[in-house]
N, C-alpha and C positions, 0 to 999 in steps of 0.2 A: 575218159570221164565216167563212163558207165561202171567201170570196175571200182572207181573211187566211191561212187554213190552206193555201191553194195557193201562197203565196209562200215562197221560200227564205229562209234566215236572212240572207243578204247583201242580198236585196231589201228585207227588213223594215228592216235597218239603213240602207239608202239612203233609204227613205221616212221613217224617223225623223229622218235628217239634214235632209231637206226640210221636215218639219213643225217641227223645232226652229228652222230659219231663219225659217219663217213665224211661229213663236211670238214671235221677236224683232220681226218686223214687226207682229205683233198687239200686242206690248207697247208699241211706239211709238204705235199707234193708241189704246190704252187711256189712256196717259199724256196724249196730246193731247186725247182726249175728256174725261177727268176735269178737266183744267185749263181746258178750254173751258167745261164745265158750271159750274165755280166762277166763272169770269170773266164768263159770260153772253155770250161772243163767241168767235170763232175765234182761237186763239192758236197760236204756233209754239214749243213748248218745246225746250230744248237736248237733252233725252233723246230726243226724237223723232228727231233726226238721228244721235245716238249709236247707238241701237238699229237705225236704218236701215243705217248703215255696217257694223255687226257682222253683221246679217242678210244683207246683200248679199254679204259674203265667203263665208258658208256656202252661200248659194243659188247662187253661182257654181260652187262645188265640186259641188253637187247637179246643176246643169245640165250640167257636164262629164261626170259619171258617167252621167246619163240621156241624154246626147248630144242635148240639146234646144237647138237654135240660137236659139229664141225667148227662152229664159231667159238664155242667154249674152249675146245682143245687148242685151237690156233691162237686165240688171244691170250690164254694163260702163259703159253711159251713166249710169245712176243713181248708180253708185259715186262718180263725180267730182262730181256735183251735191250729193251728201250732204257731201262734203268741203268744197265751197264754202260750204254753209250753216253748217257748223261754223266756218269762217273768219269769216263774217258774225256769228256768235254770239260771236266772240272766244274760242273754245275751242281751235281748232286749234293756235294758236301756243303754247298751254300744254303741248302734248306735247313730249317730247324730240325734238330735231332728227333724231336717228338713227331714231327710231320713225316720224316723219313721212316720211322718205325711204324707209323700208321699206314703208310703207302705200301710197304713191302708185302704184307700178308693179304692185301686187298682182294685179289682174285679168289682166294680160299675163304675169306670172310664173306664175300658175296654169295658163294655157293653154299656156305653153311647157313647163311640167312635165308636163302631160297629153300633149303631143306627144312629149316625150323618152321617157317610160316606156311609152307605147302609141301610136306614130305612126299605125298603121292604124286604131285605134279613134277617134282624134282626127279623122282624115281622113274617117271614116264620118259624122261629124256633118254634114258639108257634102255629101258625095257621095250619101248614102242618104236625105237629107231631100227629100221631095216638095214642092218649093216651089210647085207648081201646085194643091195641094189646097185646097179651100174652107176647111177648118178651120184650116190653117196660115196662109192669107192673112188670115182674120178674126182669128185669134189674134195674128198678126204686127202687124196694124193696131191691135189692142187694146193690144199691148205697146208699139207706137210711141206710142200716145196716153198710156199710163202713163208713158212717159219724157218725152213732150212736155209733160205737166203740170208736170214739174220744170223744164223749160226756161221754161215760162210762169211758174212760181213764181220761178225764178231772175231772170227779167226784172224782175218787180215788186219782188223783194227788192233787186236791184242799184239800181233806181230810187229806192227808199226808204232804201237803205243799212242795211237791217235784214231779218232773216229773217221773211217773211210767208207766210201760206197764204190767198190770195184766193179769192173765190167760184168763179172759173173753174177753179181747181185741183180743187175738189170735183166740179164738173159734169163735167169731163173724166174724173176718176177713176171716177165712177158709170157713165158710158157705156163706158169702156174695160173696167171690171170685168165687165160683161155679155158683152162680146166674148171676154174671156179665159176666162170660165166656159164659154162654148160650146166653145172650144178644149179646155178641160180635160175636158169631157164626151166629145167626139169622139175624143180621144187618150188616154183613160183616165189622166188626170193628176190624181190626187186632191189633191195638194198645192196646185196652182193652183186647183182647183175649190173646196176648202174655204176657202182664204185669201181669194179674191176674192168668194166668196159672202158671207162674214162681213163683209168690208170694205165691201161695197155698202151695208149698213145704216148703217155709220158715215159713209160719204160722204153719204148722204141726210140724216143728222142735222146734219152740218156745213153742208150747203146751207141747211137750215132756219135754223141759227144766223146764217149770213151774210146771208140775206134779212131776217131779223128785225132784225139790226143796221142794215142799210140803211134799213129802214122807220123805225126810231127816229131815225136821222140826218136823214131827210127831214122827219119831223115837227118 
């Protein structure tokens, strides 16, 4: 409570934006978890990718405001993999063409907007970031893994021509989440800390599901 009382009104609003974005990521996890529990195996629901895309847009805005290069880098990559999974789920083409063309360049439009209204602040994201710090390197590696898991997932989905969430996706997620949690602790980034800390539990649960499914298939 003492920490909250020390925050200004604008800082509280910024954190609320970050937590709301993470709430959307949390919603995708809950949907995926519930449907996996019902199916008794790992599933890839359409709403997982819809919530992911919406959360990514808000988290990009949060990353710009917080001047966090790790968030910006990670969410820009993930954004387009979310779109690809919506294409594989046969949902993307159902959106109006104008809306699709408006969504596709959104990460770069947001960064251009940030540069136009506050060029010095935008430049500080890159000039004032200590790329040699252990926390940043570990957090960056964790964020790279969080994005690599979607490349990994994308590969398997393209191979099967359907949206899948394989075992490796959850193993990478669990490892990466621990790295990002360390980054969140060292950089006082509560949004990442809470989100990845809670996500770690879900990742472990899905690993168990995937291993159980494999054991049943082998038998």
